[in-house]
C-alpha positions, 0 to 999 in steps of 0.5 A: 500500500502506497503512503501518502505524502503530507501536503507541504504548506506554501511558506515551508522550504526544503533545504539539505541540513548542511545548506540549512546550517550555513544559512543560519550560522554563517553570515558570508553564506547568508549574504551570498545567497541573498545576492544570488537571489537578487541577481537572479530575480533581476535577470528574470525581470530583465528577460521578461522585459525583453520578451515583452518588447520582442512580442510587441515588435513581432505584432507589428511586423508587415512583411516576413523579412521584418518578422525574421529580422525581429527574431534574429535580433531576439535570438542574438540578445537572448544568447548575449543576456544568458551568457553575461548571466552565466559569466556573472553567476560564475564570478559571484560563485568564485567570490563566495567560495574565496570569501567562505574559505577565508571565513572559515580559516578565521579564528575558528579553530580550538587550541589543544588546551581549549578542549572542554573535559 
């Protein structure tokens, strides 16, 4: 007999335990996560705006040649925007990795005599 999964509330977020721990304990990770979410939201907003403008331009076309020109411009713009966003996310990931690495090195280690008995 199959078991039914309990319905999930809209405000619940599932995340791996290690990620949740980093998010709540490490301010460097929390700030990086917020930056990534903000960057993604900005990118999606820009993409939706471009899509809307392209739809308007497509509806205004009078000839097949105009239609093809609008489609070509849309594809070029889209490819450039996605390439730029991928590079931006890659750079952000490298910076976050370096920041987390530095944060983990900075004074969190215990000395030999500091271990509680």
